N, C-alpha and C positions, 0 to 999 in steps of 0.2 A: 472297491477298496481304494483308500487314499494312500498313496505312497509317501507323500510328505504331509503328514497330518498337521504338523505345527504350522505350516504355511496356510493350509485351509482354515485352521482355527483362527489364526491371526487375521486373515481376510474377513472372516465373519465377525470377529470382534470389532474390527475397524468399521465394517458396515453398520453395526449397531451404534457405534459412536457417531457416525455420520447422521444416522436417523435421529439420534438425540439432539444433535446440533440443529437440524432443520426444525425439529419440533419446538425446542425451547429458545434458541437464539434467533431464529427467523420466524417463529410462530407459524410454521407451515405444518399443522398437525396432520392434515390429510396427506400431505406430501411425505412426511416422515413415516406414517403408517403404510403408505404405498411402497416405500422402499423396503420395509421389513417384510411385507407380504410377498412382493415380487422376488426378492432374493431367496426367500424360502421356496417359492414355486420353482425358481430357476435351479436351485440345488436339488430338488426332488425330481425334476424332469430331465435334467441334462446328463447326470452322471448315475451310473449303476452303483448305488451305495447300499450298504447294509442298514437296517433300521436303527441299530445302536449308533452308527456313525452319523446318521441324519439327526438323531436326537442331540448328539454332542455339538454338531454344527449349530443347531438351533439354540442350544444353551449358550454357546459363545456369542451368538448374535444378541441374545437377550441380555447377557452379562455386559456387553459393550454399551447397550442402551441404558441399562440400570446404573452403571458406573458413571456415565456422563451425566445422567439425571442427578445423581448424588453430588457430583462435583459442581454442577450448575447451581444447585440449592446452596451449597456451602459458600459459593461466591456471592450469591444474592442475599444471604442471611447472616453474613459474618460480622457485620458491624454492630457495635453497641448502639442502641436506639438513640441515645442522647447525642452521639456524634453525627448521626445521620439526619437529625431533625431539622437542621438549618444549614443550607448550602453555604451561607455567608458567615457562619459561626467560626470564630477562631478557636482552635483546639490544639491538642498536642498528641504526639504518638511516640512511644518508646519501644525500642526493639534492638535486636542484635544485627549489626551490619554484616550481611553476607558478602556484598561486593560493592565496589565504588568505581565509577567512571567519570571522566572529565569530558564535558560536552558544552560547546558554546559558552565558554567561560563560566560554566556552572557545574554543579555536581549532581550525579544521579546515584543515589544510594538505595540498595535493596535491603529492606529490614525483614527479618523473620522473628518469630516468637514475640509479636507485638502485643500491646495491651488493649488493642481495639479490634483485632481481627481473630477469626476462628483459627484453630490449629491447622497448619498447613497452608494458610493463605497469607501471602506476603504483601508488603506495601512498598511502593517505590516512592522515594522522597526526592523532590527536585529543589535544589537550592541555587538560585541565580546570584551572580556577583559574589562568588565564594571567597574572593580575595586571596589571602595567603594561607588558606586552610591546607594543612599538610595531609594529603590523602593517605599517607602511610600510617597515620594514627587512627584511621577509621575502621578498617576490616577487623572483625572480631570484637569490637567495642560495643558497649551499650550506648545507643544514640537516642537523644530526646530532641524531637523537632517540633517547632511551634509554627502553625500556619493554618491552612485550610485543607480539609479532606474532601475528596470527591471520587465518584465512580468514573473511571476513564471513559471518554467518549468513544462511540462506535464509528463506523465509516461515515464520513461527511457526504460522500457522493456514491451513487450505486456502482458496484463492481470495483471499488477502490480500497485502499489500505484501511483495515479495521484495527485501530489501536487497542481497543478493549480486548479483542480476541488475541492479539499478539501478546499482550501482557499476561492474559490468562494461560496462554501456552507456556509461559515461563513461571507459572505458579503465582502470579501477582494479581491480586484482586482489586486493589485500590491505589490511587495516586494521591500524593500529598505535596502541596505547594508550600514550601517552608520559607518563613521569613528569617529564621535563625536556627542554629543547632547548638546542642550541648553534648560534648563527648565526655563520657564517664572517666574519671581519673582512677578508678579502682582497678583498671587493667582488664584483660579478657576474663570473661566470666566462666569459662570452661576450657578443658584441654582442646576440644574441637575448635573453639574460637581462637585460642592461642596458636593453634596449628594453621588456621586460615590466615592469620595476620603474618605469620612467618613466611608462608608461601607468597603472599602478596608483596612483602618487603623484598624477598628474594627475586621476584619477577621484576620489580622496579629497579633493583640494583643491576640486574642484567640489562634492562633496556637503557639505563643511563650510560652504558659503555658505548652507545652509538651517539655521536655528537651531532650529526646532521639530523635536524628535525624531521625531514621527509623520510629519510631512511629509517629513523626510529619508529615513525608511524607505520611504515610499511612492514617492518619486522614485527611490530606489535600485532598487526593484522594477520600476517602469515603464520606466526608461531602460536599466538594466543587467540586469534579470531576476533580481536577487538579493533573495529574499523573506525572508531570515534575520532581519531586524530588524522585520518587520511583525507587529503583534499578532495573536493568534489570532482575536479578534473581527472584525477587519478582513478577515482571510483568509476567515473563514466567510461574511461578507457577500458577498464577491466570488464565492465558490464557489456560494452559494445562488442568486445572480443570473445565473450563467453568464457573468460578465464577468472571470473570473480570468485569461483569456488576455492581458489588458493588463499583467499582472504577470510575464509571461514573454516574453522577447524573441522576436518573431515576425516574419513577413512584414509585419504591420501596422507595426511599428516601423521596420524597414529600408525599407519603402515610404515612410513619412514622411520618413526621412532622404534617400532617393533623390529624392523630389520636391523637397526643399529644395535638394539639390545641383544638380539639373537647372535649378531656378529661378535659382540663382546662376550657373550655367554659361551661361544664356541660349541664344541661337541658335548659339553657337560649338560645333558638334558635331564638333570635330576629334578626331583620335586622341589627342593629348596630353591634351586636356580630359577625354576619356572615361577615359583611364588614371588621371588624377587622381581622378575620381569613384570608380573601382574601388579605388584605394589607400585612400581615406577609408572605403569600405565595409569593407575588410579590417581597417583599424585599429579600426573600431567592433566588428567581430567579435572582435578580440583583447581589447577591453575587456570584452566580455560573456562571455568564456571559451568562445566557440564552442559554444553550445548547438546541438542539432540544428536547431531552428527558425531560428537565425541562419545556420548553414551553408547550410540550404536556401534561405533568402531571398537571401543574398548570391550564391549560385550562380545562382539564377533571374534576379536583376537583372543579373548580369554577362553571362549569356547574352543577355538583352534588349539590353544596351548593345552587345555585339559582333555581334549578328545583322545589323545594318545594314552592317557592314564585310564580312561574309561574303556579303552580298547574298542572304540567306535570310530569309523572313518568320519573325517570332517566333511560336512555338507554345507556349502555356502548358503543355499536357500533356507535351510533349516536354522542356521546360525543367525541369519538376518531376521528371520521370522521371530526367533526367540528374543532378539534384541528389541524389535518393534513392539512385541507383546508386553515386554517388561516396562518399556517407556510408557506405553498407553495405559497400563494398569496404574502406574504411579501418577500420571497426569494425562487423562484422555484428551485434553485440549491440545496436546502436542500434535495430534493428527491434523490440526488446522494450521500448523506452522509451516511456512514455506521451507525453512531449513530442514525440518523433519522430512517433508515430502521429497525434496531434492536428494537428500542423503540416501533415503531408502530406494527411491526410484533408480538412482545411479547403480546401486548394487543389484537391484532386481534386473536391470538391463544386462549386467554381466552374467547373472545367474541364468537368464533365459536366452540371451543372444550370443554370448561369447563363443560357446561351443559350436553352434550352427555356422557362425561367421568364420570360425577358424578353418572350416573346410574350403572356404573361398580364398583364404589368405596364405595357404601353403602348409599350415600345420607346423611351421618352424617357430623358434622362440620369438623372432621379430614379428612373424605373422600373428602369433598369439597376442602379443602386446598391441598390435594394430587392431585386432579383433576386439580386445578389451576396451581400447580407447573409443572405437566406434560404438560399442555397446553402451558405454557410459553416456556418450552424447545422445544416442538414440533413446536412452532411458529418461533423460532429463529434458530433451528437446520440446516435447509437447507442453510440459509444465512451464518451461521457460517462456514459451510463446504466449501461454495464458497469463502468466504473472507479469512478465516484463515487456510483453508486446514487441519483442525484438528478436531477430534471428540473424546470425552471422554465418554466411556460407563457408567461411574459412576457419571457423572455430576449431574444428578437429585438428587442422594442420598447425594452427597457432598454439594449441594446447601442448603439442609434443615438445617443443623447446622450452616452454614455460614450465611444464611439469618436470622436465629434466633438470632445469636449474633449481626448481623448488626442492627436488630430491637431494640436492647438495646443501641448500640453505637450511632446511628444517633440521636434518640431523646435525649439521654444523652448529646451529644455534643451540640445540639441545645439549651437545657436548660442552659448549661454552657455559651453559647454564649449570650443568652438573659440576663442572670444574669450579665455577664460582661458588656453588653451595659447599663444595668439599674443601677448597683451598683458599677461597676468597680473592683469587686473582687468576688471570689468563694471559697467555702470550698476546702481545699487541698485533702480531701478524695475522692471527686467527680472526680478530675483529675486522681487520682491513680486508681480508678475503671475503667475509660475509658482506661487508659494505659494498665491495666492488661488484659482487654478484647481484646484490639488491639493486644497485644502480643500473646494471645491464638489463635486468628483467623489467624494471620500470620504464627505461628508455625504449626497449624493444616493444613493450606493450603499447606505449604511446605512439610509436612509429607505425606499427601495423594496424592500429585502430583507424588511421587515415581520416580522422574527423568523422568517423561513422560511415565512411563510404561503402564498406562491405557489409554494413549492418542495416537490415531492412526493418521497417516498422510494420506490424500486422495487427489487425483487430482481433478481439477475443472471440473464440468460437463457442465458449460456454462450457460449463462443467459436464453436462451430459455427453458432449462430443469428446471431451478429454477422457472421461471414464470409458467411453466406447473404444477410443484408440488404444488405451492401455490394456483393456480386457481382450481386445482382438489380438494385440501383440503377444500377450502372455499365452493365450490359447493357441495361437498359431505356432509359437516356438516351444510349446510344452511337450513333454514326453508322451502325455496322453494322446495328443494329436498325432504324433509320429506312430504310435502303436495302432491307432484307428486307421491310419493310412496304410500301414503294412497289412492289416487285416481286412482292408477294403470295406470297413464299416462306415460308409459315407453318410448313411442316414443319421447316425449318432452325431457326426460332425456337424451336419447341417442343422440338426436340432439345437446343438450347443451354440452355434453362431446366432441362430434366430432368438434363442433365449437371452443372449447377451444384448442383442439389439433391442429386444422388448424391455429388458431391464433399464437400458439407457433412456428409452422413451418414458419409462415410469419415473425417471429422475426429473423430468421436465417440470411437473407441478411444484416440486420442492425447490428446485434451483431457478425457477422462473424469475426474471428481472422485471419487477413491477413498473419500472420506468421505461421499458422497451416500447410501450405503446404511447408514451407521452409525447405530445407534439411540441410542448414548451417545457423546458427545464431551467429553473433558476439554480445555477450551480453554486455550491458552497466554496468560496475562494478566500475565506477569512474576512478581513476588513476590506471589502471591495465588492464590486458588482460583476455579474456575468449572467447573461441570458442566452440559452441555447435553443435555436428554432430548427425543427426537422420537418421538411415538407418536400414531397416529390423526389425523394432520394437525395436531397441536398441538406447540408448542415451549415447554418448561419449562426454567428455569434454577435451579440451586442455587448460590448465591454468584456474585459477579461481579468479584472482584478489586478493586483500588483502589490509588491512589497519589496522595499529596498534591501531587506535582510534575507530574502528567499526568492528563488526562481519559480514563481507561480505558474508560468507558462509550461515549464518542463516538469515540475513536480506535481502539479494539480491538474491543469487543463489537458495536457497530452495524455496522461493515464486515464482520465475520465472519458475523453473522446474515444480512445482506442478500446477501452473496456466496454463501451456502449455502441460499438459498431461503426464509428465515424472514421473513414479512411482519410478524409481531408475536410477542411472547411472552405467552402466556396467563397465565403465572404465574411469579413469581420468588421463590424462598425463600432465606433466609439462615440460616447455622448460628449466627452471633452477630454483634453489631454492632461488629466491628473493621474498620478502614479497608480492609485487604487482602482482606476478604470481602464487605463490604456497600456500600462507596462506589461501586464500579463499577455496581451495580444502580441506585442512586439517580441517578447521572449518566446512565445509559442511559434511564431512565424520562422524563427531561426532553427527550430528542431522538427517542425511538422508542416506538411503542405497546407498553406493558406493562400487562397486564390488572390484576394485583394483586401486591402485595409482601407476602410472609408473613414475619413476624419472630417469634421465640420469645415466648410470652406472659409469661415472667418479666420482660421488659423493659417491660411495660405501665405499672406503677406508677412506674418510674424516669422514663420518658418524660413521663408526665403531670405528675409532680412537677417535673421540670426545665422544662417548658413554663410551668407556673404561676409558678415562681419567677423566670424570666428573660424571659418573654414570647416567647422564640424558642428554637430548639435548634441555633443555629449552632455551639455548643461541643460538640455531640454528633456530628452528621454533617451536613455542608452539604446543605441542601435536603430533609432528611427530612420535615419537617412541610409543605413545599410540596407533597408528594405524599401528604398524610395521607388524602385520599379514596381512595387505592389501598391504604393500609396495612391489613393484616389480621394478627391475632395467632393463632398456632398453638400449641396446647398439647401436653403429653406424651400419648403414646398415640394421636395423631391419625393418620388415614389419608387421603391425598389420592388420589382416583381420577382417573386420566387417561383410561383406557379400561377395558373390563371385565377385561382381563388384565394391565393395567399400572397400578401404584399405588406410592405412596411412603408408608412408615411412619416415624413418629418413634419411634425405639427408645431414645433417651436424651436427657434425663433422664426418669424415669418419674413424677415428681411435680412439680407446680408450686410454686415457693417462695412462701410467703405474704407474705414481706417484700419480694418483688421482688429486683432485682439492680442493682448500680451499673454503668452502661455503661462507666465508666473502669477497672473492675477487669480486670486481664489474664487472659483465658481463665477467668474464674470460672464462666462459664456457656457451654456449647457444646452445641448440639443435633446429634444424630447421626441421619442419614436412611438408611433402607434402601430402595433402589429394587428393586422386584420386577417384572422385565420378562419376562413369559411364562415364569416359572420360573427365570430367571437373576437372581441377587442382586448388587447393586452397593452397597457401603457407602460413604457419604460422611461423613467423620469431622470435617471442619473442623479446629479446633485442639485436639482432644481430648488431654488430658494423661494420663500414666501413672496417676495417682491415680484418675481417673475410669474409665480402662480396667479397672483392677482391681475397682472398685466395680460396673461394668457386668457383668463376668464373674461376680462373686459373686451378683449379683441373678439373672442368667439361669440360674445353676446350680440354682436352686430353682423354675424354671418348667418345666412339663411341655410335651411336644410338642403338647398340645392347645391351646396358646396361639393358634396361628394360626387354628384353627377356631372359636375363641370358646367352646369348651366349658368346663365347670367345671375349675378348676385342682386339681391333686393336692397334698395336704400332703406334707411330707418323709417322714412315716411311710408314706403311700400310695405314694409313689414307690419307697421301698425295698422295700415289699411286692410291688410290681409289677415290680421289677427295672429300673426306669427312672431310678434315681438319677443325677443330673447330666446327664440327656439334654436338659434345657432349654438347655444350652449350644449345642445345634445351632441355636438361634434366631440365634446370632451368625455362623454360618458363611456365607461369601459367595464368589462367584466372582471378583469384582473388588473390590479395596480401594483407595480413595483414601487414601493414607498420611497420617496426621494431622500437623498442624503442620509441613508442608513438609519432613518427614523429619528433624526435630530429634531429639536424643537423649533429650528429655523425653517422647517418645511411642513408640509401636510396641514395647512391651515384649515380652519372650519369651513370657510367658503370653498376652498378647493375640493375637499372631500365631499361636500354636498354637490358640487358641480360634476365630479367624475363618477360618484356613486358606485363604487366597485362592489362586486359580490365577494371577492377574495383579495386580500392584501398580503404581499410578500415583502419582508424586510431582510435585506442582505447585509449581514453584519458579522464581525468577528467576535468570538467568545472572549469575555473579559477584556474588551478593548479599552485602550487608554482614554478614549473620548467619552465613555459612558453611554454610547449608543446601544439601543434606541432609548430616547427620552420617555419618561413615564407619561408626559403630557400627550405625546403622539399615540402611545398605546391607549390611553384613556379616550382620545377622540375616536379612534377606530372602534374600540369596544362599545362606546356610547351609541354608535350607529349599527351595532350588531354585525360588524364585518369580521369574519374569521381571519386571524393573523397567523402567518407562517414565518418563522424566524430561522435563518440558517445557523445561528449560533446555538439554538436549542433543538431544532428539527432536522438539521442538515439540508441537503438539496430538496427543493420543492418541485414536483412535476405536475403539469396540467395536461390532462387527457381530454381531448375534445371529441365528442361523439354526438352526432345528431343535433348540433346546435346547443349542446349542454357541455358543462365542464365537470371534471372530477379531479380532485387534488390528492396527491400522495406525497409522502416525505420519507426520508431515510430513518427518522426517529433516532438520532445519534444519542 
């Protein structure tokens, strides 16, 4: 018999949703089927259940799978065919604005009831350079946007952030890049739309009372869960300390609000008073745009309020399960949202661990609070490690004062908000108190972060290990286990643990990372290059992308490396010191262990001269000389040994320039690397131009095949006499070509492609880039030779799996 049936049913429903995700979103049909079968077997063999309970569990499992399937179909088939026929076609979308945020000097507007999407599928509209658009006029209005419609891209790199799944978890199926907007002058189209606009205006009036931009942004994050205005430095501090949860509306926030309302309600626990409290909670949920954590918290608190009228004791685990099931029925993609996962795992930690831990903390009020805090951290710690690849050993202790101060800020802000709504004004001292506490909490958080000193980076253990850890934790702390131990029914316990282990093993085919066996990965870094080499337990990078508007090293390279098991990069080489090739490496080295940074020796004199003349090198590349202890110069003709049968040759240029090279000269110098991986050759060309391509061809025409063995070179006459004239050109032949200069028409000449004769070509390029890369001429030349082309803007990262002297190519298919 199941004591908490709702929890069991919710777990089965979530398992069905997970199976649907792997089948449809990851096309792992066999893996998804194995999940369904294995969880049914585990349910039937682990627990002594009646036949009708087994049928119900199987029904909830099937329901989760079917509902996810229907939702997947609705996202895939929601567009009118005429709008989806041409990716470059300018079109329009009209709908009601549900919400609006300001980000990067542009607007993000979520539209519902649009004229191009199926019912229940929303569209997110991005308008850059919004100018003086008054965002207060947008919520609840009918908006017409003109621009381009597209399906959001998936993950660029394996194991990294998936934008398409993130949007679908919010009920958003499509993205729209707008050139212009039209706001209807007819006013809100419904009472609901008018209500949304009023709430938004009230929220903005409240935020305008805080004059300091940093404090305003912080309050906006703490009270409404909107982090769009918070600086990157502040967000990094909160992430490093494990206190970022206070910047996302959670049960903590609604719990504070609930406590405030109950205090104001006093002892009058009448049904109308309870209904009023529930109404305020729902209104707050509308203001925060109903994040998963808000919906969960409001549902749990509502169940708590109503339980006394149903004459049933409140049970946290059942209330959490009811909330989760409701959210997943409305939007099954919510299961894939990190916010949803952290929110529910935190409460599951309390439900399973708080009571057992309270026996070790004394059973007092303070001990119970400590047990709850430890339970929350234990509940979210494995997921935090998987998602953020970071653990802070002091996070529990840092959270205590942060939560205490937040327990004053959130109710205080809500009181100011309510007074503003009722009277239109508030005492100035109340605002000053909130500003002071906000300043304290931000400074405290920045101080204890200590530049990430106490925060350690860890690699991803994978989804099966994560599931195993949580199932083991819940089983060990469950009442069922305690009863089995008291009855000394150890055989049933062992069987349960073995079934959980077997289920985790069955997850491997579905959650398997197809890039894990790839020896070479061309990482998607936007408009830039990055090649990742794995050999002998070592990780080597050639180039690392770079963008002056974004930290590619921290935002892209570090998450990719940690998600794919790389604890450090032993070596990072650059082809030349242009931003889109070298800046990402320098940014990475400031946050992640990088053994050495190799740059072409032709830059030595220029760097030394620039350092002597200016005292720094901020005008060359930010942070280069901060890492000067790691910088090494690599010259022409060098060979970097990774293992006995894996090495990197510098094949161009062949001579070092005596006068050095100016860093600012466009592509004046570019080093070409040839990776020899157990007989398979991969040429990394950087931004090699056609002029140097022809020079390289001419040079190697006069090199004999004995070059690779280090034997004496033949003269032209000796080559002709031996019948080996022009055989030196074989030195340039490769199996995989990283196409030069992002596929521009100034590279990849006919003669060069004939000389290198690759089996596969990879173009590393940013989507919709300003330069129009890759050029159609380059694509035509490659296709004319029957060379398969992989593009990071269309396919995401490209992996090369080398087995038995042959290569197999995979991509993320973004």
